[in-house]
C-alpha positions in Angstrom: 116.0 -209.5 -85.1 114.6 -206.1 -84.2 112.0 -205.9 -81.4 109.9 -202.8 -80.6 107.8 -202.6 -77.4 104.6 -200.8 -78.2 102.8 -201.3 -74.9 100.8 -203.9 -72.9 101.2 -207.2 -74.8 101.9 -205.5 -78.1 105.3 -206.0 -79.6 106.6 -205.6 -83.1 109.1 -208.2 -84.2 111.1 -207.8 -87.4 112.7 -211.1 -88.4 114.6 -211.7 -91.6 112.2 -209.5 -93.6 109.1 -210.6 -91.8 107.1 -208.0 -89.8 105.3 -209.8 -87.0 102.9 -208.0 -84.6 101.9 -209.7 -81.3 98.5 -208.9 -79.7 97.7 -205.5 -81.3 96.3 -202.9 -78.9 96.3 -199.3 -80.1 93.3 -197.7 -78.5 93.8 -194.5 -76.5 93.9 -194.8 -72.7 91.0 -193.9 -70.4 88.3 -196.4 -71.5 86.9 -199.2 -69.3 86.5 -202.5 -71.0 84.3 -205.4 -69.9 85.9 -208.8 -69.5 82.7 -210.7 -68.7 81.2 -212.1 -65.5 81.3 -208.7 -63.9 85.0 -208.1 -64.4 86.4 -205.0 -66.2 89.6 -203.0 -66.5 90.6 -199.5 -67.5 93.4 -198.9 -70.0 95.8 -196.5 -68.4 98.5 -196.1 -71.0 98.3 -195.6 -74.8 100.6 -197.2 -77.4 104.2 -195.9 -77.8 103.9 -196.2 -81.6 100.8 -194.6 -83.2 98.9 -197.1 -85.4 99.3 -194.8 -88.4 103.1 -195.1 -88.1 103.2 -198.8 -87.8 103.7 -199.7 -91.5 102.8 -202.9 -93.3 102.4 -206.0 -91.2 102.9 -209.5 -92.5 101.7 -211.6 -89.6 99.5 -210.7 -86.6 99.6 -213.1 -83.7 96.5 -212.9 -81.5 96.7 -215.0 -78.4 93.0 -214.5 -77.8 90.5 -212.2 -79.5 87.9 -211.8 -76.7 89.8 -209.6 -74.2 90.4 -206.0 -75.2 93.8 -205.9 -73.4 95.0 -208.3 -76.1 92.9 -207.1 -79.1 91.2 -203.8 -78.8 89.2 -201.9 -81.4 92.1 -200.2 -83.2 94.1 -203.4 -83.1 91.1 -205.3 -84.6 90.9 -202.8 -87.5 94.5 -203.9 -88.5 93.6 -207.5 -89.0 92.2 -207.5 -92.5 95.3 -205.7 -93.8 97.8 -208.3 -92.6 99.0 -211.1 -94.9 98.2 -213.6 -92.1 96.4 -213.6 -88.8 97.1 -216.5 -86.5 94.9 -217.1 -83.4 92.9 -219.8 -81.6 90.5 -222.0 -83.5 87.5 -220.4 -81.8 89.0 -217.0 -82.4 89.5 -217.5 -86.1 85.8 -218.6 -86.3 84.7 -215.4 -84.5 86.9 -213.2 -86.6 85.6 -214.7 -89.9 88.5 -213.3 -91.9 89.9 -215.0 -95.0 93.4 -214.4 -93.8 92.8 -215.9 -90.3 94.3 -219.2 -89.3 93.1 -221.0 -86.2 95.5 -223.2 -84.2 95.0 -225.5 -81.2 97.9 -226.1 -78.8 100.5 -228.2 -80.6 99.4 -227.2 -84.1 101.7 -225.5 -86.5 101.3 -223.6 -89.8 103.9 -222.8 -92.4 103.6 -219.2 -93.6 105.1 -218.0 -96.9 105.8 -214.6 -98.6 107.6 -213.7 -101.8 111.3 -213.3 -101.4 111.5 -214.4 -97.7 112.4 -217.6 -96.0 109.1 -219.3 -94.8 108.4 -219.3 -91.1 106.6 -221.9 -89.1 104.2 -220.6 -86.4 103.2 -223.0 -83.6 100.7 -222.8 -80.7 101.8 -223.4 -77.2 99.7 -224.0 -74.1 98.1 -221.3 -72.0 95.7 -221.4 -69.1 94.3 -217.9 -68.5 93.1 -218.6 -64.9 92.8 -221.2 -62.2 92.1 -224.9 -63.0 88.9 -225.7 -64.8 88.4 -222.0 -65.8 88.8 -222.5 -69.5 85.0 -222.5 -70.1 84.8 -219.1 -68.3 87.8 -217.3 -69.7 88.0 -218.9 -73.1 90.7 -220.3 -75.3 94.2 -218.8 -75.2 97.5 -219.8 -76.9 101.1 -218.7 -77.0 103.2 -218.7 -80.2 106.5 -220.1 -81.4 108.1 -218.7 -84.6 110.8 -220.5 -86.4 112.5 -219.9 -89.7 112.3 -223.0 -91.8 116.0 -223.5 -91.9 116.4 -223.3 -88.1 116.3 -226.3 -85.8 115.4 -224.1 -82.8 112.8 -221.3 -82.2 113.6 -217.7 -83.1 110.8 -216.5 -80.9 108.3 -217.6 -78.2 105.5 -215.3 -77.1 103.9 -216.9 -74.0 100.5 -215.3 -74.3 98.4 -214.7 -71.2 98.7 -217.6 -68.8 99.3 -218.6 -65.3 102.4 -220.7 -64.5 101.4 -224.4 -64.8 103.3 -227.6 -64.8 102.5 -228.1 -68.4 103.9 -224.6 -69.3 107.1 -225.3 -67.4 107.5 -228.7 -69.0 107.0 -227.1 -72.4 109.7 -224.5 -71.6 112.2 -227.1 -70.5 111.9 -228.9 -73.9 112.4 -225.8 -76.1 115.4 -224.0 -77.4 114.5 -220.3 -77.9 116.4 -217.2 -79.0 114.0 -214.6 -77.8 111.1 -215.1 -75.3 108.4 -212.5 -74.8 107.1 -213.3 -71.3 103.7 -211.8 -70.2 103.2 -211.1 -66.5 101.1 -208.5 -64.6 99.5 -210.8 -62.1 95.9 -210.0 -63.2 93.3 -210.1 -60.5 89.8 -208.7 -60.1 88.0 -207.6 -56.9 84.9 -209.7 -57.7 86.9 -212.9 -58.0 89.1 -212.4 -55.0 92.6 -213.9 -54.8 92.3 -215.8 -58.1 95.0 -214.9 -60.6 94.6 -214.9 -64.4 98.2 -214.3 -65.5 101.7 -214.8 -64.2 103.3 -212.6 -61.5 106.9 -211.4 -61.9 108.0 -214.3 -59.6 106.2 -216.7 -61.9 107.9 -215.2 -65.0 111.3 -215.5 -63.4 110.6 -219.2 -62.8 109.5 -219.7 -66.4 112.6 -218.0 -67.7 114.8 -220.2 -65.5 113.1 -223.3 -66.9 113.4 -222.1 -70.5 116.9 -220.5 -70.5 116.3 -218.4 -73.6 119.1 -216.3 -75.0 117.0 -213.2 -74.3 113.8 -212.8 -72.3 111.6 -209.7 -72.8 109.1 -208.9 -70.1 105.7 -207.8 -71.5 102.1 -207.1 -70.5 102.8 -206.0 -67.0 101.6 -202.4 -67.2 99.0 -200.1 -68.8 95.9 -201.7 -67.3 94.1 -201.3 -64.0 93.6 -205.1 -63.5 97.4 -205.7 -63.0 98.0 -206.4 -59.3 101.6 -207.4 -59.5 102.4 -205.0 -62.3 105.6 -203.4 -63.3 106.9 -203.2 -59.7 106.4 -206.9 -59.1 108.0 -207.8 -62.4 111.1 -205.6 -61.9 111.5 -206.7 -58.3 111.3 -210.4 -59.2 113.8 -210.1 -62.0 116.2 -208.0 -59.9 116.2 -210.5 -57.1 116.3 -213.6 -59.4 119.5 -215.7 -59.8 122.0 -214.3 -62.2 121.1 -217.1 -64.7 117.7 -215.4 -65.0 118.6 -211.8 -64.4 121.3 -211.8 -67.1 118.9 -213.0 -69.8 116.3 -210.2 -69.3 116.2 -207.2 -71.6 113.9 -204.3 -70.6 113.0 -202.6 -73.9 112.4 -198.8 -74.2 109.0 -197.7 -75.3 108.6 -197.3 -79.0 112.2 -197.8 -80.1 113.3 -200.7 -82.2 116.1 -202.7 -80.5 118.4 -204.9 -82.6 118.9 -208.1 -80.6 121.3 -209.7 -83.1 124.5 -209.0 -81.2 123.0 -210.5 -78.1 122.3 -213.8 -79.8 124.8 -216.6 -80.2 126.0 -216.5 -83.8 126.7 -220.2 -83.9 123.3 -221.0 -82.5 121.5 -218.7 -85.0 123.4 -219.7 -88.1 121.4 -221.6 -90.7 
């Protein structure tokens, strides 16, 4: 498995011939985007891989389509060209694309392509804010990816979520090679102390519950609405127990990293 950090939540995963893009955001920095109910955020960093150098994409995973820090204009323009787009049920309806598949939490879909082992994509729970906030912030999901011959998950992308008992329970019951764990500790001045995503401390707790072979921090920088941010994520990981700290890989910007040598060959064998 090769993984490339592009920026924000955007990660390119190359798995056994499949090219999978998570939450595409490729707009230039400097613009302010509305998130509804008076909230907004400025994009402060651009993508480390230009969109015109991305190449063909088989699958685009969109945790939610209604916030620009997970799907911006340049990312949205990529969707029609992918073989498959997987997102929420409501998001698939809004996108209205023939290649879009909508999943609710717990649903899975088998994706096929010529000459490649099929992969099964599943939807995992997210709550993008405090209790009872779903009507305001909208539907969000995370994603599991598993090659058909595997008994465990090759990949889990958590999506944007706070740390909930349901999420920790889900993590404890999964076996995962690579986890992409979103953080940032999103807050807005207008909504006070309420958080809309995990802090670094929350991310460390989730990694401890999951015990993946590799955990990759994501979506902790590049936007003005991150209050915990990169500093909070790095501090939390650096001070976490070794069982968490030793699993974390900080990826360089824009460079594919081969994670194969870091994965247990017996665990990943078909």
